[in-house]
C-alpha beads as a LAMMPS data file, in Angstrom:
LAMMPS data file: protein, C-alpha beads

412 atoms
411 bonds

1 atom types
1 bond types

-500.0 500.0 xlo xhi
-500.0 500.0 ylo yhi
-500.0 500.0 zlo zhi

Masses

1 110.0

Atoms # bond

1 1 1 13.907 7.991 -1.218
2 1 1 10.996 7.360 -3.480
3 1 1 9.521 9.866 -4.101
4 1 1 11.165 10.079 -7.587
5 1 1 9.930 6.577 -8.577
6 1 1 6.247 7.228 -7.011
7 1 1 4.494 8.418 -10.822
8 1 1 6.919 6.146 -12.826
9 1 1 4.481 2.918 -10.917
10 1 1 1.669 2.527 -13.353
11 1 1 -1.312 2.893 -10.816
12 1 1 0.404 6.275 -9.934
13 1 1 0.948 7.133 -13.637
14 1 1 -2.265 6.180 -14.743
15 1 1 -4.499 8.230 -11.830
16 1 1 -2.463 10.780 -13.647
17 1 1 -3.381 10.755 -17.282
18 1 1 -6.652 10.092 -16.386
19 1 1 -6.785 13.633 -14.466
20 1 1 -4.816 14.944 -17.491
21 1 1 -7.813 13.165 -19.934
22 1 1 -10.543 15.147 -17.467
23 1 1 -9.224 18.342 -17.013
24 1 1 -8.290 18.231 -21.154
25 1 1 -11.543 18.044 -21.922
26 1 1 -12.554 20.826 -19.880
27 1 1 -14.088 18.844 -17.084
28 1 1 -13.785 20.800 -13.693
29 1 1 -11.971 18.198 -11.026
30 1 1 -11.537 17.695 -7.267
31 1 1 -9.152 15.358 -5.950
32 1 1 -9.694 14.543 -2.362
33 1 1 -6.028 13.219 -0.374
34 1 1 -5.590 11.740 3.095
35 1 1 -3.140 13.961 4.964
36 1 1 -0.132 12.182 4.447
37 1 1 -0.230 12.783 1.022
38 1 1 1.191 15.989 0.018
39 1 1 -0.869 17.976 -2.529
40 1 1 2.471 19.898 -4.535
41 1 1 4.242 16.767 -4.820
42 1 1 0.605 15.397 -7.230
43 1 1 0.154 19.230 -8.291
44 1 1 3.867 19.316 -9.826
45 1 1 3.650 15.704 -11.699
46 1 1 -0.357 16.695 -12.856
47 1 1 0.527 20.271 -14.157
48 1 1 4.315 18.710 -15.889
49 1 1 1.677 16.318 -18.068
50 1 1 -0.916 19.302 -18.919
51 1 1 2.145 21.488 -20.146
52 1 1 3.383 18.317 -22.165
53 1 1 -0.237 18.530 -23.722
54 1 1 0.186 21.703 -25.058
55 1 1 -2.309 22.981 -22.361
56 1 1 -2.552 26.993 -20.508
57 1 1 -2.207 26.553 -16.879
58 1 1 -2.780 28.935 -14.233
59 1 1 -2.199 28.687 -10.740
60 1 1 -3.775 30.745 -7.778
61 1 1 -3.482 30.610 -4.266
62 1 1 -6.712 30.617 -2.851
63 1 1 -4.602 31.882 1.048
64 1 1 -4.171 35.075 -0.504
65 1 1 -7.990 35.988 -2.109
66 1 1 -9.512 38.350 0.028
67 1 1 -12.098 35.852 2.314
68 1 1 -14.830 38.534 2.544
69 1 1 -15.933 38.213 -1.009
70 1 1 -17.752 35.370 -2.691
71 1 1 -15.032 33.227 -4.607
72 1 1 -16.880 33.672 -7.801
73 1 1 -15.785 37.175 -7.968
74 1 1 -11.934 36.840 -6.392
75 1 1 -11.773 34.368 -9.592
76 1 1 -13.235 37.276 -11.755
77 1 1 -10.700 39.729 -10.815
78 1 1 -7.792 37.468 -10.601
79 1 1 -8.498 36.389 -14.313
80 1 1 -9.608 40.209 -15.310
81 1 1 -13.184 39.263 -15.916
82 1 1 -15.882 42.544 -16.259
83 1 1 -17.935 42.155 -13.548
84 1 1 -20.227 44.425 -16.326
85 1 1 -21.778 42.371 -19.016
86 1 1 -20.753 45.041 -21.440
87 1 1 -17.186 44.679 -20.166
88 1 1 -15.279 42.200 -23.044
89 1 1 -13.949 38.928 -22.155
90 1 1 -9.834 38.704 -21.744
91 1 1 -8.949 35.155 -22.806
92 1 1 -8.796 32.468 -20.114
93 1 1 -6.597 29.570 -19.429
94 1 1 -7.334 26.236 -20.240
95 1 1 -7.217 24.980 -16.619
96 1 1 -7.096 27.215 -13.932
97 1 1 -5.364 25.701 -10.633
98 1 1 -6.815 26.476 -6.861
99 1 1 -4.220 26.461 -4.652
100 1 1 -5.713 25.612 -0.808
101 1 1 -3.504 26.611 2.081
102 1 1 -4.149 24.812 5.422
103 1 1 -4.852 27.806 7.218
104 1 1 -8.575 27.845 5.384
105 1 1 -10.989 27.648 7.923
106 1 1 -13.761 24.346 6.741
107 1 1 -16.560 27.293 5.486
108 1 1 -14.222 28.692 3.268
109 1 1 -13.245 25.679 1.605
110 1 1 -17.276 24.694 1.266
111 1 1 -17.267 27.784 -0.076
112 1 1 -15.365 27.275 -2.572
113 1 1 -16.213 23.603 -3.307
114 1 1 -19.446 25.433 -3.812
115 1 1 -18.601 27.471 -6.553
116 1 1 -16.668 23.993 -7.942
117 1 1 -20.020 22.404 -8.299
118 1 1 -21.374 25.993 -10.177
119 1 1 -18.443 25.903 -11.810
120 1 1 -19.508 22.940 -13.662
121 1 1 -22.953 23.437 -14.231
122 1 1 -22.762 26.672 -15.827
123 1 1 -19.846 25.713 -18.151
124 1 1 -21.920 22.683 -19.582
125 1 1 -23.813 26.113 -21.980
126 1 1 -21.051 26.729 -24.786
127 1 1 -21.859 30.006 -24.401
128 1 1 -21.479 30.580 -21.066
129 1 1 -17.777 32.356 -20.333
130 1 1 -16.023 28.934 -17.755
131 1 1 -17.227 26.802 -20.580
132 1 1 -13.649 26.538 -22.382
133 1 1 -11.153 26.899 -18.279
134 1 1 -11.447 24.000 -16.397
135 1 1 -11.120 24.539 -11.985
136 1 1 -9.003 22.037 -10.388
137 1 1 -8.510 21.725 -6.256
138 1 1 -7.291 19.494 -4.470
139 1 1 -8.373 18.943 -0.835
140 1 1 -6.566 16.915 2.235
141 1 1 -7.549 15.698 5.062
142 1 1 -11.050 15.627 6.436
143 1 1 -12.394 19.115 6.697
144 1 1 -14.623 19.136 3.701
145 1 1 -15.563 15.682 3.864
146 1 1 -19.386 16.572 4.439
147 1 1 -19.932 18.793 1.548
148 1 1 -18.302 16.628 -1.008
149 1 1 -20.999 17.628 -4.719
150 1 1 -21.945 15.378 -6.112
151 1 1 -20.083 14.794 -9.913
152 1 1 -21.334 16.236 -12.730
153 1 1 -20.951 15.961 -16.508
154 1 1 -18.370 18.690 -16.137
155 1 1 -16.689 17.734 -12.675
156 1 1 -15.168 15.048 -12.058
157 1 1 -14.064 13.380 -8.356
158 1 1 -11.069 11.634 -7.545
159 1 1 -10.003 10.041 -4.344
160 1 1 -6.656 9.313 -3.717
161 1 1 -7.172 5.274 -2.628
162 1 1 -5.365 2.261 -3.900
163 1 1 -2.000 3.649 -4.836
164 1 1 0.081 2.660 -5.389
165 1 1 -0.494 -1.256 -5.102
166 1 1 1.522 -3.741 -2.786
167 1 1 3.271 -4.794 -6.368
168 1 1 4.588 -1.751 -7.138
169 1 1 5.659 -1.128 -2.852
170 1 1 7.412 -3.808 -4.202
171 1 1 8.819 -2.414 -7.230
172 1 1 9.548 0.701 -4.891
173 1 1 12.140 -1.620 -3.461
174 1 1 13.758 -3.673 -6.327
175 1 1 13.965 0.121 -7.570
176 1 1 15.632 1.768 -4.334
177 1 1 18.495 -1.095 -4.376
178 1 1 21.575 -0.189 -4.229
179 1 1 23.213 -2.644 -4.956
180 1 1 21.995 -3.820 -8.000
181 1 1 21.430 -7.668 -6.409
182 1 1 19.343 -9.727 -5.253
183 1 1 21.069 -10.852 -1.700
184 1 1 18.949 -12.045 1.062
185 1 1 18.597 -8.757 2.556
186 1 1 16.803 -6.965 -0.117
187 1 1 15.096 -10.232 -0.678
188 1 1 13.415 -9.533 2.687
189 1 1 12.304 -5.678 2.106
190 1 1 10.892 -6.541 -1.055
191 1 1 8.691 -9.375 0.364
192 1 1 8.071 -8.571 4.062
193 1 1 7.991 -4.256 3.550
194 1 1 4.468 -4.507 1.286
195 1 1 2.758 -6.679 3.847
196 1 1 3.538 -4.083 6.654
197 1 1 3.148 -0.753 4.420
198 1 1 0.293 -1.947 1.485
199 1 1 0.865 1.550 -0.175
200 1 1 2.209 3.577 2.535
201 1 1 5.995 4.597 1.371
202 1 1 6.293 7.255 4.557
203 1 1 6.653 3.663 6.647
204 1 1 8.171 2.297 3.966
205 1 1 10.946 4.222 3.796
206 1 1 10.800 4.670 7.773
207 1 1 11.213 0.959 7.996
208 1 1 13.613 0.481 5.234
209 1 1 16.766 0.004 7.609
210 1 1 14.922 -1.475 10.726
211 1 1 12.558 -4.238 9.033
212 1 1 15.596 -6.758 10.192
213 1 1 14.814 -6.139 13.655
214 1 1 13.191 -8.679 15.882
215 1 1 9.567 -8.108 15.896
216 1 1 9.446 -6.757 19.424
217 1 1 11.500 -4.035 18.014
218 1 1 10.070 -3.519 14.714
219 1 1 6.180 -3.334 17.345
220 1 1 7.944 -0.732 19.129
221 1 1 9.585 1.417 16.191
222 1 1 5.614 0.681 14.857
223 1 1 4.680 3.041 17.858
224 1 1 6.873 5.423 17.399
225 1 1 6.124 5.957 13.413
226 1 1 2.339 6.041 15.437
227 1 1 3.299 9.027 17.327
228 1 1 4.970 10.609 14.591
229 1 1 1.409 10.658 12.548
230 1 1 -0.353 12.172 15.619
231 1 1 -2.379 8.409 15.937
232 1 1 -3.449 7.914 19.622
233 1 1 -6.258 5.567 20.628
234 1 1 -9.041 7.960 21.440
235 1 1 -9.029 9.315 17.960
236 1 1 -8.592 6.141 15.988
237 1 1 -11.354 4.558 17.717
238 1 1 -13.335 7.655 17.240
239 1 1 -13.420 7.412 13.900
240 1 1 -14.252 3.602 13.843
241 1 1 -10.978 1.624 13.804
242 1 1 -12.471 -1.353 16.074
243 1 1 -15.301 -2.294 13.675
244 1 1 -12.723 -3.347 11.293
245 1 1 -9.577 -3.955 13.079
246 1 1 -9.863 -7.987 11.980
247 1 1 -11.652 -7.632 9.435
248 1 1 -8.338 -7.574 7.238
249 1 1 -9.263 -7.261 3.945
250 1 1 -12.673 -8.376 3.499
251 1 1 -15.120 -5.128 3.692
252 1 1 -17.359 -6.688 1.353
253 1 1 -18.508 -4.928 -2.516
254 1 1 -15.860 -2.262 -1.772
255 1 1 -15.521 0.208 -4.643
256 1 1 -11.703 0.559 -5.824
257 1 1 -12.267 4.132 -6.518
258 1 1 -13.029 5.764 -3.537
259 1 1 -13.393 4.187 0.157
260 1 1 -16.771 3.591 1.863
261 1 1 -18.127 6.339 3.233
262 1 1 -17.880 5.180 7.032
263 1 1 -14.644 5.272 6.940
264 1 1 -13.909 8.271 5.342
265 1 1 -12.764 9.463 8.396
266 1 1 -10.203 6.386 9.024
267 1 1 -8.920 7.121 5.299
268 1 1 -8.159 11.293 5.785
269 1 1 -6.459 10.455 8.310
270 1 1 -4.422 7.657 6.376
271 1 1 -5.206 4.836 8.740
272 1 1 -7.349 2.627 6.164
273 1 1 -5.317 1.904 3.300
274 1 1 -6.507 0.001 0.065
275 1 1 -4.525 -2.523 -2.250
276 1 1 -5.542 -4.913 -4.771
277 1 1 -3.363 -7.390 -2.921
278 1 1 -4.881 -7.042 0.520
279 1 1 -8.149 -4.818 -0.158
280 1 1 -9.167 -2.313 2.915
281 1 1 -7.683 -2.667 6.215
282 1 1 -6.037 -0.887 8.478
283 1 1 -2.873 0.452 9.192
284 1 1 -0.375 -1.562 10.936
285 1 1 0.964 1.386 13.405
286 1 1 -2.866 1.365 14.217
287 1 1 -3.350 -2.219 15.319
288 1 1 -0.084 -1.068 17.494
289 1 1 -1.873 1.596 19.164
290 1 1 -5.306 -0.427 19.857
291 1 1 -2.924 -2.995 21.941
292 1 1 -4.067 -5.926 18.258
293 1 1 -0.473 -8.031 18.009
294 1 1 -2.682 -10.477 16.295
295 1 1 -3.424 -8.165 13.784
296 1 1 0.191 -6.714 13.604
297 1 1 1.368 -10.643 13.680
298 1 1 -0.537 -11.201 10.376
299 1 1 0.914 -8.649 8.302
300 1 1 3.982 -9.699 9.105
301 1 1 3.172 -13.436 9.024
302 1 1 0.778 -12.918 5.777
303 1 1 4.588 -11.565 3.427
304 1 1 7.020 -13.838 5.287
305 1 1 4.767 -16.846 4.488
306 1 1 4.500 -16.114 0.716
307 1 1 7.919 -15.982 0.833
308 1 1 9.341 -18.471 3.419
309 1 1 7.063 -21.626 2.804
310 1 1 7.983 -21.963 -0.645
311 1 1 11.850 -22.024 -0.068
312 1 1 11.021 -24.450 3.195
313 1 1 9.583 -26.486 0.939
314 1 1 12.138 -26.842 -2.049
315 1 1 14.792 -27.958 1.279
316 1 1 12.568 -30.414 1.596
317 1 1 13.114 -31.436 -1.836
318 1 1 16.125 -31.052 -2.222
319 1 1 16.808 -33.160 0.753
320 1 1 14.641 -35.741 -0.661
321 1 1 16.830 -35.839 -3.595
322 1 1 19.753 -36.152 -1.554
323 1 1 19.205 -38.873 -0.164
324 1 1 17.428 -40.454 -3.575
325 1 1 21.183 -40.165 -4.745
326 1 1 22.653 -42.307 -2.036
327 1 1 19.596 -44.842 -0.893
328 1 1 17.471 -45.034 -4.217
329 1 1 14.125 -43.277 -4.055
330 1 1 12.168 -45.004 -1.496
331 1 1 14.324 -44.500 1.052
332 1 1 12.106 -43.167 3.218
333 1 1 9.816 -46.325 3.639
334 1 1 12.462 -48.534 3.371
335 1 1 13.944 -49.060 7.536
336 1 1 11.337 -47.599 8.854
337 1 1 6.914 -46.485 8.285
338 1 1 5.210 -43.276 9.976
339 1 1 2.842 -44.052 12.200
340 1 1 -0.198 -42.295 10.642
341 1 1 -2.002 -44.051 7.928
342 1 1 -2.876 -41.658 5.244
343 1 1 0.854 -40.014 5.779
344 1 1 2.084 -43.820 5.195
345 1 1 -0.300 -44.366 2.130
346 1 1 0.707 -40.836 0.241
347 1 1 4.508 -42.058 0.606
348 1 1 3.821 -45.062 -0.793
349 1 1 2.194 -43.513 -3.761
350 1 1 4.688 -40.774 -3.531
351 1 1 8.254 -41.060 -1.651
352 1 1 8.984 -37.306 -2.735
353 1 1 5.732 -36.398 -0.159
354 1 1 7.997 -37.039 3.060
355 1 1 7.100 -34.836 5.427
356 1 1 9.121 -32.642 7.509
357 1 1 7.789 -34.558 10.860
358 1 1 9.242 -38.352 9.761
359 1 1 11.769 -37.031 7.706
360 1 1 13.008 -35.677 11.511
361 1 1 12.178 -38.860 13.054
362 1 1 13.971 -40.406 10.011
363 1 1 16.990 -38.604 10.448
364 1 1 17.071 -38.951 14.476
365 1 1 15.839 -42.467 14.889
366 1 1 17.017 -44.682 11.537
367 1 1 21.064 -45.750 12.390
368 1 1 21.075 -46.651 8.235
369 1 1 20.711 -42.358 8.117
370 1 1 23.539 -41.580 11.003
371 1 1 25.882 -40.718 8.739
372 1 1 23.712 -38.185 7.791
373 1 1 22.516 -37.092 10.595
374 1 1 24.707 -33.752 9.985
375 1 1 21.327 -32.703 8.419
376 1 1 19.105 -32.888 11.481
377 1 1 19.393 -29.647 12.923
378 1 1 18.721 -28.223 9.163
379 1 1 15.907 -30.158 9.015
380 1 1 14.409 -29.625 12.235
381 1 1 14.846 -25.456 11.851
382 1 1 13.294 -25.491 8.572
383 1 1 10.215 -27.960 10.404
384 1 1 9.672 -25.196 13.152
385 1 1 10.020 -22.403 10.923
386 1 1 7.274 -24.318 8.355
387 1 1 5.595 -25.008 12.103
388 1 1 5.303 -21.553 12.535
389 1 1 4.005 -20.180 10.056
390 1 1 1.571 -23.169 9.245
391 1 1 0.053 -21.821 12.728
392 1 1 0.318 -17.987 11.750
393 1 1 3.454 -17.463 13.717
394 1 1 5.905 -14.835 12.174
395 1 1 9.494 -15.536 12.141
396 1 1 12.641 -12.717 13.157
397 1 1 14.644 -12.168 10.765
398 1 1 18.181 -13.410 12.240
399 1 1 16.347 -16.726 12.825
400 1 1 15.554 -16.925 8.861
401 1 1 19.102 -15.671 7.962
402 1 1 20.616 -18.739 9.962
403 1 1 18.441 -21.184 8.316
404 1 1 18.562 -19.555 4.683
405 1 1 22.787 -19.819 4.523
406 1 1 22.634 -23.486 6.029
407 1 1 20.336 -24.689 3.663
408 1 1 23.249 -23.695 1.359
409 1 1 25.255 -26.766 2.221
410 1 1 23.257 -29.206 1.107
411 1 1 25.355 -31.553 -1.052
412 1 1 23.041 -32.407 -4.222

Bonds

1 1 1 2
2 1 2 3
3 1 3 4
4 1 4 5
5 1 5 6
6 1 6 7
7 1 7 8
8 1 8 9
9 1 9 10
10 1 10 11
11 1 11 12
12 1 12 13
13 1 13 14
14 1 14 15
15 1 15 16
16 1 16 17
17 1 17 18
18 1 18 19
19 1 19 20
20 1 20 21
21 1 21 22
22 1 22 23
23 1 23 24
24 1 24 25
25 1 25 26
26 1 26 27
27 1 27 28
28 1 28 29
29 1 29 30
30 1 30 31
31 1 31 32
32 1 32 33
33 1 33 34
34 1 34 35
35 1 35 36
36 1 36 37
37 1 37 38
38 1 38 39
39 1 39 40
40 1 40 41
41 1 41 42
42 1 42 43
43 1 43 44
44 1 44 45
45 1 45 46
46 1 46 47
47 1 47 48
48 1 48 49
49 1 49 50
50 1 50 51
51 1 51 52
52 1 52 53
53 1 53 54
54 1 54 55
55 1 55 56
56 1 56 57
57 1 57 58
58 1 58 59
59 1 59 60
60 1 60 61
61 1 61 62
62 1 62 63
63 1 63 64
64 1 64 65
65 1 65 66
66 1 66 67
67 1 67 68
68 1 68 69
69 1 69 70
70 1 70 71
71 1 71 72
72 1 72 73
73 1 73 74
74 1 74 75
75 1 75 76
76 1 76 77
77 1 77 78
78 1 78 79
79 1 79 80
80 1 80 81
81 1 81 82
82 1 82 83
83 1 83 84
84 1 84 85
85 1 85 86
86 1 86 87
87 1 87 88
88 1 88 89
89 1 89 90
90 1 90 91
91 1 91 92
92 1 92 93
93 1 93 94
94 1 94 95
95 1 95 96
96 1 96 97
97 1 97 98
98 1 98 99
99 1 99 100
100 1 100 101
101 1 101 102
102 1 102 103
103 1 103 104
104 1 104 105
105 1 105 106
106 1 106 107
107 1 107 108
108 1 108 109
109 1 109 110
110 1 110 111
111 1 111 112
112 1 112 113
113 1 113 114
114 1 114 115
115 1 115 116
116 1 116 117
117 1 117 118
118 1 118 119
119 1 119 120
120 1 120 121
121 1 121 122
122 1 122 123
123 1 123 124
124 1 124 125
125 1 125 126
126 1 126 127
127 1 127 128
128 1 128 129
129 1 129 130
130 1 130 131
131 1 131 132
132 1 132 133
133 1 133 134
134 1 134 135
135 1 135 136
136 1 136 137
137 1 137 138
138 1 138 139
139 1 139 140
140 1 140 141
141 1 141 142
142 1 142 143
143 1 143 144
144 1 144 145
145 1 145 146
146 1 146 147
147 1 147 148
148 1 148 149
149 1 149 150
150 1 150 151
151 1 151 152
152 1 152 153
153 1 153 154
154 1 154 155
155 1 155 156
156 1 156 157
157 1 157 158
158 1 158 159
159 1 159 160
160 1 160 161
161 1 161 162
162 1 162 163
163 1 163 164
164 1 164 165
165 1 165 166
166 1 166 167
167 1 167 168
168 1 168 169
169 1 169 170
170 1 170 171
171 1 171 172
172 1 172 173
173 1 173 174
174 1 174 175
175 1 175 176
176 1 176 177
177 1 177 178
178 1 178 179
179 1 179 180
180 1 180 181
181 1 181 182
182 1 182 183
183 1 183 184
184 1 184 185
185 1 185 186
186 1 186 187
187 1 187 188
188 1 188 189
189 1 189 190
190 1 190 191
191 1 191 192
192 1 192 193
193 1 193 194
194 1 194 195
195 1 195 196
196 1 196 197
197 1 197 198
198 1 198 199
199 1 199 200
200 1 200 201
201 1 201 202
202 1 202 203
203 1 203 204
204 1 204 205
205 1 205 206
206 1 206 207
207 1 207 208
208 1 208 209
209 1 209 210
210 1 210 211
211 1 211 212
212 1 212 213
213 1 213 214
214 1 214 215
215 1 215 216
216 1 216 217
217 1 217 218
218 1 218 219
219 1 219 220
220 1 220 221
221 1 221 222
222 1 222 223
223 1 223 224
224 1 224 225
225 1 225 226
226 1 226 227
227 1 227 228
228 1 228 229
229 1 229 230
230 1 230 231
231 1 231 232
232 1 232 233
233 1 233 234
234 1 234 235
235 1 235 236
236 1 236 237
237 1 237 238
238 1 238 239
239 1 239 240
240 1 240 241
241 1 241 242
242 1 242 243
243 1 243 244
244 1 244 245
245 1 245 246
246 1 246 247
247 1 247 248
248 1 248 249
249 1 249 250
250 1 250 251
251 1 251 252
252 1 252 253
253 1 253 254
254 1 254 255
255 1 255 256
256 1 256 257
257 1 257 258
258 1 258 259
259 1 259 260
260 1 260 261
261 1 261 262
262 1 262 263
263 1 263 264
264 1 264 265
265 1 265 266
266 1 266 267
267 1 267 268
268 1 268 269
269 1 269 270
270 1 270 271
271 1 271 272
272 1 272 273
273 1 273 274
274 1 274 275
275 1 275 276
276 1 276 277
277 1 277 278
278 1 278 279
279 1 279 280
280 1 280 281
281 1 281 282
282 1 282 283
283 1 283 284
284 1 284 285
285 1 285 286
286 1 286 287
287 1 287 288
288 1 288 289
289 1 289 290
290 1 290 291
291 1 291 292
292 1 292 293
293 1 293 294
294 1 294 295
295 1 295 296
296 1 296 297
297 1 297 298
298 1 298 299
299 1 299 300
300 1 300 301
301 1 301 302
302 1 302 303
303 1 303 304
304 1 304 305
305 1 305 306
306 1 306 307
307 1 307 308
308 1 308 309
309 1 309 310
310 1 310 311
311 1 311 312
312 1 312 313
313 1 313 314
314 1 314 315
315 1 315 316
316 1 316 317
317 1 317 318
318 1 318 319
319 1 319 320
320 1 320 321
321 1 321 322
322 1 322 323
323 1 323 324
324 1 324 325
325 1 325 326
326 1 326 327
327 1 327 328
328 1 328 329
329 1 329 330
330 1 330 331
331 1 331 332
332 1 332 333
333 1 333 334
334 1 334 335
335 1 335 336
336 1 336 337
337 1 337 338
338 1 338 339
339 1 339 340
340 1 340 341
341 1 341 342
342 1 342 343
343 1 343 344
344 1 344 345
345 1 345 346
346 1 346 347
347 1 347 348
348 1 348 349
349 1 349 350
350 1 350 351
351 1 351 352
352 1 352 353
353 1 353 354
354 1 354 355
355 1 355 356
356 1 356 357
357 1 357 358
358 1 358 359
359 1 359 360
360 1 360 361
361 1 361 362
362 1 362 363
363 1 363 364
364 1 364 365
365 1 365 366
366 1 366 367
367 1 367 368
368 1 368 369
369 1 369 370
370 1 370 371
371 1 371 372
372 1 372 373
373 1 373 374
374 1 374 375
375 1 375 376
376 1 376 377
377 1 377 378
378 1 378 379
379 1 379 380
380 1 380 381
381 1 381 382
382 1 382 383
383 1 383 384
384 1 384 385
385 1 385 386
386 1 386 387
387 1 387 388
388 1 388 389
389 1 389 390
390 1 390 391
391 1 391 392
392 1 392 393
393 1 393 394
394 1 394 395
395 1 395 396
396 1 396 397
397 1 397 398
398 1 398 399
399 1 399 400
400 1 400 401
401 1 401 402
402 1 402 403
403 1 403 404
404 1 404 405
405 1 405 406
406 1 406 407
407 1 407 408
408 1 408 409
409 1 409 410
410 1 410 411
411 1 411 412
């Protein structure tokens, strides 16, 4: 549903172009991916961009190579490279992609990483036969995290980290809008889903039609999603999730290019996400597995607060102006006054600052407003929603929808 648009997003397209630049300059490349990212998906996009640059690209499946000989000999054989110095060298491709299989044991992957470092080191010499060819290797998960080579003049190391940004998840929602109109359902998706998903587009697709359910039902679906991803409490705790579960994006000095080393295990499993908007944070489904309802609610709340609080405030201003047309600008103080002196002073300086509590009290108690008491249910709903969100309590979509539909009845 969203894959077709993924590489149209600036962060994903930018990462692809950065990798194209590395390979085009004959700098070998290692891309590290969390287990939930399809390496074939990324490679197909990268390969197409390399072809657009008229670069010669070849692919070798490591699974099909003999496992009982050094990786360098396997490459030499596949490329028709003579093992004797006297032999003429064949023309070599610009980029050689080493396709990794999940069946390869970590020891074999480690050997290929060592080859990658060796190739990069030797290719620094213009006389070396490999100087005109860059190797490209994608590895998923945590199989080789303890064997990652160091970057080199001819070796670039990239991490799939922070792609896409939360605002781009918002954009994916807009691009997937088949109705081509911004009704309440679509706006709810665009505002709430990025807050829940961060940059997990699989979760975005999973929640697309579920996002309108109440919070309890959504929490259960998140638990089901965790089961689907094979996340359990022991795994999450063993990887150190409890240390960051309540930090909510406050990890200090986080590198936007790669995850913190102490949390590589969490990242590799897709449990640690990073976006420019929210920083590094634990996946919402992991909070569910840990029984951390506060962490779950926080992710619901931050999306709702950003979306709903401005609407609530606009309704307050709309009601003020409605009464202003009927009774004059000073109507909040014409027949009564709030008990709180700070609120009274604020109203004296600016009647538009009338707050929900006092506005509801006026509608309920000032007899001069009896003919406008029909607005009291709407005002009470708005006050309740505002109070809930002000105290970090998310609300259910059906309740907000009821309020949202009623607010249009205000006669301006």
